[in-house]
N, C-alpha and C positions, 0 to 999 in steps of 0.2 A: 337663808333669810330672803324674803321677798324684796323686790325692787322698791315697793311702796315703803316698807320698813326702813330700808337704807336711806331713802329720800327723806323720811321723817327725821331720822337721826342726824343727817347732814344739815337739815334745816334748823334743828334744835341747837346744834353747835354754832351755826351762823347767827341765830338769834342771841345766844349767850354772848358772842363776841361783840355784836352790835349793842347789846345792853351795856357792856363794859365801856364802850366808846361814847355812847350817847344815853347816859342814864336818865336824862330828863324826858326822853322821847319814847321810852319803852316801859311798860308795866312789868312788875315782877314775874307775872305768870303769862305774859303775852308770848305768842308763838305764831309762826307761819304755817298756814295749812298746805297740805300737799294733796293733789288729786290726779288721777290718770289723765293723760292728754286725750282729747276727744278722738284723735285719729288712731289711738291705740286701743280704744274700747271695742269689745266684741259686738258685732252687729246683732240686732234682734233677728231671730230666725226667720221672721216674716220678710225681712228686708232682702234676704238672699233670693227669695222668689221674685221680689220686685226687680232686683238687679238682673235676674235671669230674663224677666219679661222685657226690660229695656234692651238687653243684648239680642233677644229674639226680634224685637222691632227693628233694631239696626240691621240685623241679617236679612230681614224682609226687604229693606231698602236695597241692599246688595243684590238680592234675588231679582228685584224688579229691574235694577240697572243691567244685570247680566242677561235677563230674558229680553230686555229691550235691545241690547247689543246683538243677541242671537237672532232676533227678528230682522234687525237691520242688515246683519250678515247675509241672511236668506234673501232679503230684497236686493242687496248688492250683487248676489250671485246671478240674478237675471241679467244684469249689465255685463257680466263676465262670461255669459254662456258661450258666446262665439269664441272668446279667447281660449276657454277651456277646450272647446271643440277642436280648435286648430292644434292646440298642444297634443290632444289625444291622436289627431290625425297624423301628426309628424312623429309619433312614436313614444310620446311620454306615457308612462304607466299611471294608473289611477292612484296607487300608493304614493307615488312621487308628488302628484298634484295635491293629494290629501295632506302630505307633510308640509307642503308649501303653504296651503291655506291654514293649517293648524299652527304653523310657525307664526303666521301673521296674527292669529288670535292670541298666542302667547305673548307676542311683542306688545299688543294692545293692553293685555292684562298687566304686564310689568310696568309699562309707561303709566298706566292708570294708578298703579300702586305707588310709584314714585311721586306722582302728582298729589295723590291722597295723603301721603306722609308729609309732604311739604305744606299742604293746606291745613292738615291737622295740627302741625307744629305751630303755624301762624295763629290759627284760631285758639289753640290752647294758651299761647303766649298772651294773647289779648284778654282771654278769660282770667288768667293769673294776675293780670295787672289790676284787677278789681280790688278795692280796699277790703281788708279783712282776710285775704287769702293767706294760708300758712306758707311761711318761707320754705319749708322743707319740701314742698311740692315742686317738682321739676317738669318742664315741658319737653325736655330732651328724651326721646325714646331710647330704651335699652335694647339689648339683643333679642329679648323675648318678643317685644313689639315688632321688630323687623321680621323675626321668624314667623310670627303669626300672620303678618301682612302678606309675606311671600307665600305661605302655605294656603291662605285663603284665596289669593290670586291664582295659584296653580289649580286649586280645586274648581274655582269658578271657570277658569279657562277650559279645563277638561270637560266639566259638566255641561256648560252652555255653549262651548265652541265646537265640541266634537260633532254634534248632530248637524249643524249647518255646514261644517266642512265636509262631512260625509255626503250630504245631499248635493252639495255643489260639485264635489269631485265626481260623483256618479251621474251628474246632470239629471237629478230627480227633483227639481224645484217644484214640480207641479203637484207634489204630495202636500196636502193641506193639513195633515194631522199635526205636524210639528208646530206650524204657526198657530193653530187653534189652541194647542196646549200652552204656548207662550202667552197668548191673549188671556186665557183663563187664569194662568198664574199671576199675571200682572194685575188683573182685576181683583183676585182674591187678596193679594198682598196689599194693594192700595186700599181696599175696603177695610181690612183690619186696622191699618194705620189711621185712616180717617175716623173710624168709629172710636178708637182709643183716644185720639186727639180730641174729638168732640166730647167724650166722657170727661177727660181731664179739664177741658175748658169749662164744662158745666160745673165740675167740682169746685174750681176756683171761684166762679160766680156764686155758687151756693155758700161757700165758706165766707166770702167777703160780705155777703148781703143777708146772711142768716144769723140770728143771735146765737152765740155759743152757750147761753144759759147763765151768764154772769155779766155784770157791767165792767167794761174796761176802758171806755172812752175817756171818762173823767176820774180815773183812778191811777195812783202811783204807788209803788212799793219801795220801802226804805229798808235795806239790809244793813243794820248797824254793825254786825260782826262782833257782838259783845263776847261771844264765846272764845274768839281768838285773841281778845284783849284781856283775858284772865278774869273776867267778871264772875263772881260767885252767883248762885241763883238769887240770893237776897239782894245783892247789889244790882243785878240786872233788872230785877223787878222794880226796885226803887228808881233806877234810871228810866225805865220804860214808862212808869207812872208820871214822872216829871215831863218826859218827852211828849207823851200823849196829851197831858194837860195843856202844855204850851202850844201844841199843834191845834187843839180844838179852839184855842183863842185867836188863831189866825183868821182874818176875814176871808170868806170863801170856802173854808173847810167845813164840810157838813158832817163827816163821820171819820172816826179813826178806830182801827181794829188791829188785832194781833193774829199772826198765823205762823205755824212752824215751817211751812213750805210756801215760798212766794208764788203767787199766781203766775202761770206760764213758765214756771221752772227756774230759770236763771241758773242752770246747772245743779239745782238742788231739788230733784224729783224723788219723792219717797213712794215706794210701791211695796205691796205685800201680795203674795200669791195665795189664793184660797180655792178650795174645791166647791164650786157652785153647780148643783145639779149634775154631778159627775164629770164636769169639765173644769179644768183649771182656768182661773180668771185673775186679772190684775186689779187690785183695788188701791186707790190713792188715799192714804190716811192723812188727816190734818189735826193738829192740836190748835184750837182757836179759842178766842174769847167770845162772849155773847154778842158783841157788836159786828162780828165778821159777816154774818148773813146780810145785815143791813148795809154794810159798807160795800160788799160785793154784789148787791142787788140779787141775791139768790133767794127765791121764795121758799118759805116753809109751808109745804102743802098739807101736812097733817101733824098733829101733836104740838109739842112746845119747843122752845128754844133751850139751849144748855144754860145752866147756872154757873156763875163764876167759881172756878175751882172744883166743880162737881166731879166726883169720881164714880166709876161704874155706870156711866150713862153714855149713850152714843146717839147721834143723829146720822141716818143713812140717806143716800141718794135714792131717788125713785127707781132707777134702773137696778141698783143693788137690792132693794127691797123686792122688786119683781122677780129677780133671778133667785134669790134665797128663799123667799116665801111666796111662790106663785099662788095667786087666788086667795091669799090669806091677809089678815090685818097684821102688819108688822109691829104695830105699837104694843109694847109689853113683851115682845119676843126678846131672846137673849142672843147676843153675838159673843161667844165665849162667856166672860163674866159680866159683860156690859149689857144693860137693858136699853132697848130702842125706845127713845122718848119722843122722836120726831122723824119726819120724812121731808127731805129737802129736794128741790128741783135738781135735775141733772145740770151740772156745771162743768163744761169741758175745759177746765183750767189747765190740765196736763194730758188730756186724751182727746184727740180731735174726733175720733169716731164716737157718736152718741151711743152706740151699742156697748162700747167699752168705757163710757164715762161713769164709772162707779166710784163713789167717794164715801168715806165715813169720817165723821167729825167728833172729836173728843174735846172736852173742856181742858184748856191748857193748865198744867200744874206748875208749881213754883220751880221745879227742877228743869222745866222746859224753857224758862225765861231767857237764859243766855243765848239760845239759838232762835229766838223769835224774830219775825220780820214784821215791820209796821206797815199797814195798808191804809192809805189816806184817800178819801173821796172828796171831790171838790164840787162846788156849784157850777163852775165854768171849766174852761180848759186848764189843766194842771201844769202846763208848761212853765209858767212863771213862778211856780211854787218851789222849784228845786233849790234855788238860792236860799230861800227862807228855811227850808228843811235842813239844809247843810249847816246854816248859821246856828240854828237851835241845837243841833246835835254837837257841834264843836264848842258851843258856849257851855253845854253841860259837862263836856269832857273834851279838851283840845286834842286828845290822842285818838278820838274816834273819827274815822273818815267814812261816812255812810256811802253805800252803793245805792243809787237812786235810779229807778226804772219807771218810765212811762209805759203803762200797760198797752196803750194804743200802739206805740212804736214796736213793742215786743210782739204784739199780735200780728202786725204787718210783717215783721221780721220772720215769724214762724210760718208765714204763708209763702215766703220766698221759695222754699223747695217745691211746693206744690205748683206755684206759678212757673218755676223753671221747668218742671216736668211737663206742664201743659204746653209751654212754649216749645220745648224740644220735640214733644210728640206732634205738635202742629206743624213744625218745620219738616219733620220726617214725613208726615202725611202729605204736605204740599209737594215735597220733593218726589214722593212716590206717585202722586197724581200727575205731576209734570212729566215724569219719566214714562208712565203708563200712556199718557196722551201722545207723547212723541212716538212711543213704540207702536201704538195702535195706528197712528197716522202713517208711520213707515210701512207697517204691514198692509194697510189698505192701498198705499201707493204700490207696493209689491204686487198686490192682487190685480190692480188696474193695469200695471205694466205687463203682467202675465196674460191678461185677457184682452189685450188691445184688439186683436183680430175679431174676437167675439163681439166686443163692444162696437167696433166699426160696422160689422155686419148688421147688428141690431139697429144701429142708428140709420144705416143705409136703407133697411127695410121699413123704416118709419116707426120704430119702437118709441113709446113715450118716455120722457126723462124719468118719470117715477118708476117705471118698470126696469129701466137700466140700473138706477140706484138701488132698487130692491134686490136685483140679481147680484150686484157687487157686495152689498152689505149683509145679505142673508147668511153667508157662510160664517160671519162673525157674531151672529145673534146668540146662538147657543153657548159658544165659549164665554161670552160676556155674562150671560145669565148664570151659567154654572159657576163661573168665577165669583160672582157676587154672592151666590148661595154658599160657596165654600168660605168666603170672607166672613159672612154672618156666623157660620158654624165655628170658624176659628176664633172669632171674638168671644162667642159663648163659651168656648173651651177655656178661655182665659179668665172666666168669671171668678174662679177661686182666688186668683191673684188680684184681680181688679177689686174684688170685694174688700180687700185689706187696705187699699189706698183711696177708695172712693167713699167719702163720708157725706151722707145726705143725698147722694145720687145713686140710683141703682145701676148695677153693671149691665142690665138689660134695658137701659133707658130708651124709650121709644124715640124721643126727639133726636138723640144722637144717631140712632140707626137710620131714621128717615132722612135726616140732614145729610149724612154721608152718602146714602143712596141717591138723593137728589143731585148732589154735587157731582158724583161720579157719572150719573146718566147724562147730565148736561155737558160736562167736559168731554166724555167719550163720544157723544153724538157729534159735537163740534169737530173733534179730532178726526172722526171717520168721514164726515160729510165734506170737509174741505177738499181732500184729495179725490173723493168720489165725484164731486161736482166738476172738478177739472177734467174728469174722463168724458163728461158730456160735451166738452168743447173740442173733442178730437175731430179732425177732418177725416171722414171715412176713407176718401181716396188716398190721402197721404199715408194713413195708418196701414191700409191694405197693401199699398205699394211697398212700404217699408218691410212689412211682414213677408 
């Protein structure tokens, strides 16, 4: 027997005992509903790709930080050149020097891991303190988290610390290939993160300021739960008729309608899977009354409205009609046994992506009445109507406790995950930009310290500042350009995943690409010019004497 069946049986026993103890408060056929907890539900297959993308972006931050550290280790090797030379002169072997340098890198990696675990624990605790967070979520890492962190730290230390340690131990700092690769990697990773952040921010802006295809600002939904109170279809219909009549008499109420599924879900989202054009597609079915389209401000583009209790008739959304009958008139066509009598505008009430906003509407039958939800539209803000709605519902039946939702608040609540994703990607992008700027500044400083003699000679011979700056920065031009091109290509490769979470904004949005490029060019230029300009202030005599 499944866990759901066991839970239902236990709830039935509990309801029976409560009915014995409180006979006045429970109907004869009233029962508690059971539903799987959200955290136990299986993720949509598309979400696994989104989670993988988030993991990849996080690893990009790690790669930028590690390449930054590798570049700084190379720059630090210049200051230790004499130390290592003395060690070699008095008999130290190169493998021993390498082991020392690599041990320092491992120690840095382990210390960083400990600091990261502590910071992550604090941030997670602060996040879990937010209202509505499930109590079963714990901020304490288990052994798998520790193992993963240690493993990633070791891999990062080996991959990014090995090359600098080898070059320093062999006193080969003048090889520029390694630092050019590091610059290119930093630029590519930062570019990907900034573009993704820009796309997500643009998505949030589009979702907040673009109409979803239905009115929600002045609408509230009332879930009476008549099916769980033991109402028969006839009794539910009688209750809903009285409830609707009294609501229409309330000042400020302009329209009242019925729907089998509440707008924006409320944990009651109905979907059916159909084959459209050889590809599976999800369709959201609704059983509604004729006033539903007026109440939800959904336009009827073609055909007519549904009639009360009409059977074998269906109104389909524009996107569904286009997918099922491309280039044809859908009116008079049949969906199974139901004839299409109208085409409505796309209303993304339970599907944020307009390409997936496919709905079909049937006229509600009497057997649907116990599960119907009441939708109320007001002339002004509906906030003050909740008390009146609750009073009317309990006046008709004291045992009914309606669940009232303001659609404006639900819409904003549904936007929270997208806003959080945009904020997270923006923070990752800013962190990558900061790390890349510091890394590039360190590498330019390294290049300046490596070429002090050359710079001093150029200045002594009267070279103009522009020529000296050009000579210093020229070696970083191609790594930066190639890194940016690789970042653009990497973001385009993510297009399949991005297409699933970007609604209304293309995954190749030019504004996001140009904005990321502009920010990177400005920050990278500043990061490179500051240490390069300091090179122009060198005293040629002191620099040559030191060398």
